[in-house]
N, C-alpha and C positions, 0 to 999 in steps of 0.2 A: 436605668433599671426602674421597675415598677414595684410598689409595695402594696401589701394587703393588710388592712386594719379591720379586725373583727371586734365589735362591741356587743358582747353577749349579755343581755339583760335577763337575769334569772327570774324565777317565779316571784311575783309581787303585784303591786297595783299602785295607782296614783295615790291611794289612801295610805298604803303601807310603805311605799318606796320600793326600789329595785336594787338588788345586788348586781354589780357590774363586773364582768371579767373582760380585760383588754388583752388582745393578742396582736402582735405586730411581726411581720416577716416579709421575705421576698415573695412576690406574687407567684403562686404555683409551687411554693416550697413550704417546708415545715416552719411554723412560727418560731422566732428566736427570742421573743420577749412576751412575758405574760405577767400581769399584775391584777390585783383585785381593787375594787372601789365600790362606791355606793351612791345612788341617787336618792335623795330624801323624798318623803311624801310631798305631793303637790296636787291635792285634789282639785284645785281651781283650774288646772290646765285642761282637764277634760271638759269643764264647763266653758272655758274660753274657746276650745275648738268647736264645741257644739254651737256656740253663738256665731262663730265665723261661718260654720257650715250652713246654718239657717240663712244667714245674710247672703252668702255666696249663691245659694240655690234660689234665692229670691230674685237675683239679677241674672242668673244663668239657668234657664229651664232645664229639666232633666232629659234633654235631647240635644243633638247637634243642630243648632239653629243659626241662621245668618243673623248678624248683629243688625239692630234697627239703625236707620240712618241717623237718628238723634237719640243716642243712649244717654239717659239721665244718670248723672253721677250719684251714686248711693253713698251717703255719708256714713250710714250705719255699718256697712261692710268695712270701710276704712278704719272706724273705731275698733271694731272687733279684731281686725287684723293686727292693729298696733298693740292691742292688749295681749293677744296670743303671742306675737313676736317677742315683746318684752318679757312675758312670763317664761317662755321657752328659753330665751337667752339667759335670764337670771338663774333658771334651774341648772343650766349646763355650765355657766361661767362663774357663778358665785357660790355654789355648794362646796363647802370645805371637804366633805367626804368624797366628792368627785374630783377634787383637785389633783390627787396622784395620777388619775387616769389622764386628765387634761395635760398635766406637765410632762408625763411620759410620752404622749403623742408629739408634743412640740420638741421634745428632746431627741426622739428617734427618727423623726421625719424631716425631710428637706423640702423646701418650697418648690424646688425644681423637679421633684419626683412625681411620677404618675402614681396616684393613690386610689385604690378601691376601698371604700369604707362600707362595711356591711353591718347593718343593725340586725342582730340575730335574736329573735324573741318569738314567743307564741302568742303574746298579747297583741292582737291586730290593732288595738287602739293606738299603740305606739307607731304602727305603720302609717297612720293617718297624719301624724304631726309633720309639719314642714321643716325637717331637720336641716335642710339646705340653708336655713336662716342662721344657723350657729356660726359664730365668729370664725371658727376653725376653717370653714369653707371659703371665707373671704381671704384668709391668710394663705391658703393653699389652692391656687387657681387650677391645678391639675387634679383635684380630688373630686369625687362624686360619690354619693351614697346610694346604697341599695338595701332592701329589706330581705330578710330570710327567716325561715323557720328553724327551730332547733332539731327538727327531724328531717334528715336528708339522706340521699343515696345516689351513688353514681351508677347510672344505667349503662351497661355496655352497649355501644352503638357501632354500626358498620355502615358506611356510606357507599353508594354506587359511584364509580369513577365518572367524573364530569368536569367540564371546564367552566361552567357557569353556576352562579348561585341559583338554586331552585326555590321559587317562592310560590306558595299556594295562597292566593289573595281571595278572601271571601268578602263579597260586597253584599251585606245583608239588607234588611228592610231600610229603604231610603226615603220613607215618608217624611216630607218636609226637610230633608237634608240633602246635601250635594256630595255624593261619593264618587262622582265622575272625576273630580279634581284628584282624589286619591288614586284612582285608576290611571290617570295620565301620568302622575308622578312615578308610579311603579313601572309603567310602560317604558319610560325614558331611562331607567336604571342601566348603567353599563354592566356588561358581563353578567346579566341576569336572565333567567328563563322564568317568566311569570305566567302561571295558569290562573285565570280569573273564573270564579264561580259567582254569578250574579243572582242573588236571591235564590240560592239552591234549596233543595229539599234535604231533609236529614239523610236520606239514602245517598243522594249525590255527594254530599259533603263527606259522609262516612266512606264511600268508595274511593274518593280522591285521597283521603288520609291514608288509606291502605295501599296506595300506589307503591309498587315494588322499587321504583327508582328512589323513593324517599324525598324528603323536603328538608331544606335548610331553614327556611323561615315560614311561619304561619302568620298571615296578616288578616285582620278583621276590621272592617269599617261598617258602621251602622249603629243601631240602637242597642244599648245594653244597660243593665242596672243590677244592683245588689239587693237581695232581700234576705234579711236574717243571716248574713254571712255567705249566702249562696249567690254566685254570679250567674246572670241570665243574659243570653244574647238572642236577638231577633234575627233569624237567618232569612226570613222572608216575612211578608205581611201577615202570614197565618201561623207561623211556627216560632215558638220561643223555646230555646234549649238550655238545659243545664250542661255543664262540662261533663258530668257523670254519664250523660247519654252518649258521649263520644269517647268514653274511657278506653275501651279496647283499641279503637282506631288511633287515638293519640299515643297510647303506649307503644303501639307498633311503629308509629311515625318517629317517636323519640328513639326507639331502638335502631331505626334506619337512618338516624343522623339529624333529626330535628333539633335545632340548637336555640332558636329564638322565636318567641311568639309576641306579636305586637297587636294589641287591642286598642285601636285608635277610636275609642268609644267612651261612653260615660261610665263613671262610678265602677271602676274595674278592679278594686281591691278584692272583691269577692271572687272574681275570676282568677286572680293571682293565687289566692288561697287554695282553690280547687286544683289548679295546675301544679302548685307546689306538692300536693299529695301524689302527683304522678311523677315527681322528680324531674320535671323539665329543667333544662339548664338555665335559661333566662326568659323573663317576661317583661315587657314594657306595657304599662297601663296608665290610665288617668285616675287619680284618686277621688275625683269629684266629677260632677257633670261638666262636660266640655263643650263650649260653643263650636259650631261648625268651622268657622274661620280659624279658631285656635288649633283645632285638630289638624286642619290642612297645613297650616304654617309649621307646626311642630314636625309633621311627617316630612315636609319638604326639606327643612333644615337638617333633620336627623339623617335622611337618606343621602343628602349631598355630603355631609361630613363623614358618615360611616363608609360609604362607597369610595370615598377619596383616600381612605386609609386611616382615619381616626380610630382609636380604640373605642369600643362600644360605650364605655362609661363617659369618655370625653365627648363623644358624639351626642349623647343624651344631654350632657351638661350644656354644650354649646347651643343645641336646639332649644333647650328649656330657657336659657338665659335670653335668647333672641326673642322669646315670646313677650319679654318685658315691653317691647315696642308696641304691643297691642293693648297694654293695660289701661290706656285712657278710655277704651271702649269695652274691654273685657277685664275687669279688675282681677288682679292676682292670677292671671293666666299662667305665669311662670311657676306657680305652686303645684300645678296639676300633674305633670309627668313623674312617674316613679318606676324604679327598676326592682323587680323581684329577682333574686339570685340564688341558685342552688350552690351551697357553699363549697362543694367538692369540685365544681366545674370552673374552668378558666375561660372567660369570654373569648370567643374567637374574633379575629378581625375579618373584614370583608374578603381580603385576599386568601386567608386561610379557609374560609368557607367555600369559596369557589374552587380552591385547589387542594382541599384537605386530603382527599384520597390520592390525588396525583402527588401531593407532597409526601404521603406515606410511602408511595411506590418509589418516588425519587430517593427518599431517605433509605429505603431498603437497598436500592442500588448504591447509594452513597456509603452504606455500611460495607457492602461488598468491595467498593472502591477503596474504603479505608483499610480493609484487610490486604488488598493488593498493594496499596501504598506502603503498608507496613512491610510486606514481603519484599518489595522492590528496594525500599530503603535499607532493610537489613542486608540484602544481598550486596548492595553497593558498598555499604559500610564495612562489611566483613571482607569484601574484595580489597578495598583500600587498606584494611588492616593487614591482609595477607601479603600485600606489596610493601609493607613497612611504612606507609605514608603517615599513619597515626602514631608511630613509635615515639617521636619527640613529645607529643602531647600526653601520651600515656606515661612516659617517664616523669613528667612534671606533676601529673595527678598522683602518681604513686608516691613521689617524694613529699608532696603536700600532706598526704594522709599519714605518712610516717612522722612527719614533723609535728602533727597535731596530737600525737600520743604522748602520755606522761607515764613514766615508769620509775621504780625505785632502783637504787644502786645496790648490787650485791657485793660481797667481799671475798671473792675467790681469786682475784687477780690484782697484782700491784705492779706499777710501772716505775722503773728506775731510769731516769732520763739524763742524757748528756745535752745540756742546754748551751746557750751562747757563752755563759761564764765558764762552763767546764771545758769548752773546746780548747782554749789556750793553755789550760793547765794539764789536760790529759793527753795531748798529742805526744806520740812517741818521738821525742826529739832526735833520736838516733836514726830514725827511719822516715825522714820526711817524704821520701819517694813513695811510701806506702800510705800516706795520709788520706789519699782518695779512697783507700779500701777500708779504712777503719778510723774511728775518732776516739779510740780508747786505748791507752797504753797498756802493754802487757803487765806492768807492775800494778797499775790501778785495777785491772781486771782480776788479777790474782788476789789482791787484797780484798776486793769486793766479794769474790766468791767465798773466801774464808769467812767474812763477816756474815754472809747469808747462811752458810752452813752452820755456823755457830748459833745463829738465831733460830735455827730449826726449819729453814726453808730448803727443801730437797729437790724442787723442780724449777729449773731456770731456763728461760729461753733467751738466747743471744741474737737479737735482731740486728746484727751488724755483720757485714761481709768481712772476712779475714782470710788472708792467704798464708798466715803463719800459725804454727801449732799453739794450742792453749796448754801451757805447762802446768803440771801439778794441780789438776782438778781435785778438789777435796773429796776424800772418800765418802761415798753415800750421797753425793750430790749428783743429780741427774741433769746434765747440761744438754740442751737441744740447740744445734746450730742451724744456720740458714744458708741457702744457696739459691742461685737463679738459673733457670733452664735456658739453654740457648734456643734462639728462634731464627733460623736462616732466612725466613720470609721477611721478617722485620729487621734483619741485619743485627740481631742481638746475639752477642757472643756468650753471654751468661757469666756467672760467677761461681767459683767452686766453694764448697763448704770449708770451715776451718779444718786444717789437716789433723788427723789423729782421732777424730770423733767416729764412733762406730756407725754403720749405715742406719741402724734403728734410731739414731739420735740426730738425724739430719732431715730437714724438710725444705721444700722449695717455697719461695716467697711470691711466686707469680700469681697474679689475679687479673682477669679480663676486665677491661674498662669498656663502657658503652660509647656509642657514637658521639654523645655529648660530653665525653671525657669524665663521666661520673662513675665511681666504683660502686656497683650494686651486687656483684656476684663474687663468690669465693669458690676456689677449686680445692676439693679434698684430696683428689688423687688424679693422676694422669699417666699414660704410658711413658716409659723411659725413652729418651732420645739418645741413641748410641753415641753421637758425637758431642753431647752436651757435657760440660764440666760438672753439672749438677745431676747426680745419679741417685735420685730419690723418687719413689713412687708416690709419696704423700707430702702434703703441704706442711709448712711450718706450724700453722695454727692447729691442724688436725693432730699432728704429732704431740703437741703440748696438751691438747684436750684429751687425747687417748691415754697418754701417760698419767695424767692427773686422775682420770676416771678409773683406770686400772689400779693405780697405787692406793687411791683414797677409798674407792667404793667396790673394787673388784669387778668393774664393768668392762666387758670386752667389746671390741668393734669387729663386725663381720660383714664383709661385702658379699653379695650374691654372685653366682658364677657369671651372670650376664652384665654385671656392673651397673645394674639399674637401681639397686637398693643398698642401703647401709643400715645394719641393725646395731644400734648403740644402746645396749641394755634393752629396755622395753620400748625404746623409741625407734620407729622405723622412718628412715630418711630416704626420700625418693629424689633422684637427680633430675635436673632439667633435661628434656630430650625433645625430639621432634614431634612426639605425640601430644605434648602439652607445652607448647612454646610460649603461651601467654603473649606478651608484647615483644618477645625475642624472636622476631621474624628475620630470616636470612642472617642469623647470628651464629657465631662459632660456639657451639655447645659441647665441644669436645671435652673429654675427661669427666669426672664426677663433679658437676657444678651445681650449686644451690644459691638461692638468693640470700643476701645478708639481711637478717632481721635486726637492723640497728637498734640499739638503745639510744634514746635521745639525750645522752650525756657522754662525756669523756671521763675516763678515770684520771684523777689528779695525780700527776707524776711526782716522784721525789728526786731531787737533784743528787747525782752521784757524788758530787763534791761534798754535800752536806752529810752523806752517809760516811764517806771516808773520814771526814773531820769529826763526826760524832755518831758512831755506830749504834748508840742506844736509841736513836730516833725511829728505828724500825723494830723495836722490841714487841710491838703489838701486831706486827705483820708476820703471822706464822701460818703454815699450812696453806700457803697461797702459791699460785703460779707467779713467778717473778719474771717480768719481761724487761730486758735491757735494750734500750734503743736510743736513737738520736732524735732530738726535737729542736736542735739549733737551726738558725736561719739558713746556714750554708748547706744543710742537708738536702740531698736530691730525693730523699724518700718522703715525698709529700703527695697527698691524694685529694681529689675532689669527691666529697660525699654528699648525700641529700641534705645533710645538716649544715655543712660548712665547707669552704675551700681550704686548701693547704693544711689538711689534717696529717700529722706525722704518721708514718707507716706503723710505728709501734702501737699507736692508738687503734689503727685499723685492725692489726693482729689481735689486739685485746678484744675488740668487738666480735671478731670472727670466732675466737676461742670461747668467748662468753656465750654466744648463741648456741654453740654445741653443748656446753655444760648446762645451760638453762633448759635446753630441750631434754637432756637426759635426766637431769636431777629435779627440775621444777615443773616439768610438763609445759613449759612455755612453747607455744607453737612455732614451728619453722614455717617459712613462707613457701607457698606452692601455688601452682596454676591449675585451673580447671582444664580438662581435655577440650579440644577444639569444638567438638559437637555440643558440649554443654555451654560453651561460650556463645555459640550460634543460637541455641535455644533461649539463653538468657537475653541476649540482645533482641531477638525476634519477639520474645514474650513481652518485654517492656514496650517495644514499639507497637505491638498489637493492642496491648492494654491501653496505651495512650490514645491510639486510634479510636478504640471503642468509647473511651471517656470523652474524647473530643466530639465524636458523633452524638453521644448522649447529651452532653452539656454544650448545646450548639450556640449559646450566646458568647460574644467575644470576651466578656469579662470572665465567665467561667472557664473558657478555653485557655485564657492566659493563666488563670489560677491553676488549671490542670497541669500545664507545662511547668510552671514554676514549682508547684508542690512535688511534681514527679522528679524534677532534678534535685531538689533538696532531699527528698526521701531516698533517692538513688545514692547520693553521696553518703548519707547516714548509714544506709544498708552496707555500702562498700566498706566504710570504716569499721562497722560492726563485724563483718566477715573477716577483715584483716586483723583486727585487734583480738577477737575471740577465737578464731579458728586458723588464722594465718593464710586464709585463701585470698589471693589477689584476683578479684573478679574484674571483668572488662568494663570499667567505669566510663572511660572516654568514648569507646564505640557506642555504648548504650546511651550516653548523654546525647551524642550526635544523632543517633537514631530517634531518640525521643523528641528532640527539638525539631528535627527535620520532618518527621512524620506528623507531629503536632502542627507545625507551620503549614504543611501542605494541606492537611485536612481543614485547618482553619481558613486558609485561602479558598479552598474549594467550597466550604460551607458558606463563606461570604458571597461568593459568586452565585451559589444556588439561591440564597436569599434575595440577591439583587435581581437575578434573572426572573424568578417567579414571584418576586415581591412578597416573600414570606416574612412575617414578623416573628423573630425568635421568642419563645415563651420566656418571660422574665426580663426581656430586654427593655 
């Protein structure tokens, strides 16, 4: 990744000091760090630079000239350079008020990162200083500095499609200088179309800048200088121009895609200032007079690096540092190149310039491809879902979301259990042949019912199969018995209810299990099977819930004529059906089935033996539904649930009763599925959203973050829908669609970058 560091020096002076604002962020993105600091007054630095400038110009005439065969080493320039260097470094390294800025830069930046450092200020004297001498740039080999103004604007630009970088090379007045070397370097550039203007007139230059095809780079080699902040260029031996004379033509060129201007000529800071007012993206100039050989060497090294794929700033740094090899003849040549940067622009690479329009066209097609990818992936995923392929994964995801929920225990149900201790005591010794049908003796049951009636419990559910009558049920006690429906397909003969109970006090215990043997559904009612010993329309748990609601709250239960809805007071319950199967594809959805909205706890049972021995232990359990059932190890009434294996059936019945009561009395949501069309829209919408995000954030890092954040967000949203509204949304199909779509777009994006050698922004 690349970083952008902005050092904004506010209004001030060398005599007063400067307030400094530091901003750090990803290149091309909003800054993520900002702090204030202060650079103290240092009036001597201006004098130091002026002394070095005078010394430099004494050995480097204000024109591009070939070095003399025997260049005399000037001691004066060395002394002034050392003084300027030590003064600048002391100002930046030793000022306590600047320390927070310095320390924050070292904290937030890595030495392996590409870093663009921009010095933003209106004081052009600060532009002149050799900031590259700061120790920071020695520690960070991939960092380079540019200067910028505090006034900037992004000019909308539109380039003409082309396969090569288009360069307008202006070779101005060449009196006593060699611009042929510059011309040869530009001619040999790969993938470049260069138009040369040799000592043009103003009209010729103006006409070329207006070219409808536009330009990527404007290059100038020749004589130039700055007078009172105004940059001047000699376009031929008779004409000297200010940038303002080309204002309209340059603005049009910028609007048509001009991205970089290179003035390989002397004293170019005045040119940079004037071009900055036109909001040109980038300019490379020489801050002082430049010898002919230095200009040629810089251009050669810069073009080689930039055209081979180096980012603009690193190409400038490499070319600048290579000039050090000439400093025995041309002292401090490496101090001369400087970049001006429009702060809102991101420097393009060579490949982006030659392919920018093609890239935008390809990206437009890639966006269309991203949508098609999303459509195809959604179609495949939903087809797999319709075939039931995803069902096991959806079961696991659903279970995991249920398990992650925390709820409080209500007190409407109590369980009286026959555990392993009770089994030996409560078996009917006189009817051992019936022990498989029941594990509670008639005497124990009779005594228990009396205790419950005396305690004020009037609704009891007996979750035990019995083939003998229950004698002498206490008056006023409503006892609900259980039976099992015969199923010839599965060779299940069924179990009859306890003899003598009225039909309204009987309910079937049947519940469908899923392919992974987990119980997730309950059946409230189903058609009678004529040959079945169990002749009840309603389930055991529904009977108990209905009797409780009617006795305690006066709430009635009404099924609609088509058997699709159940009105339980103000609560409307919709059964599972073929219109909204959710993950129940190719499943038996006969009868009035609903999902079990499990609580993540089991009701702690009370041993029947403890009650028989000490009836007072249930004195606080009144006005509840009492469930009597077996929990001992030998019981065959054990079920696998999302929470645990081997859950006693009496606990399952308690869960099913509890969800009906909670829905009617507490507005606790029942679980339901979206219709199929909404599932498809949801999966397709997420897939398309990720495709767009992957297309927009085209760097691998951001693409991975996009996929990861999407999956996390999707899970959180799924849990929220489930917990707050009871909606079971298609999490697994959506996750598969998101990851698959994101992966395909990511691979395609990588192939695109590799094929066209595009450098992703921020990479």
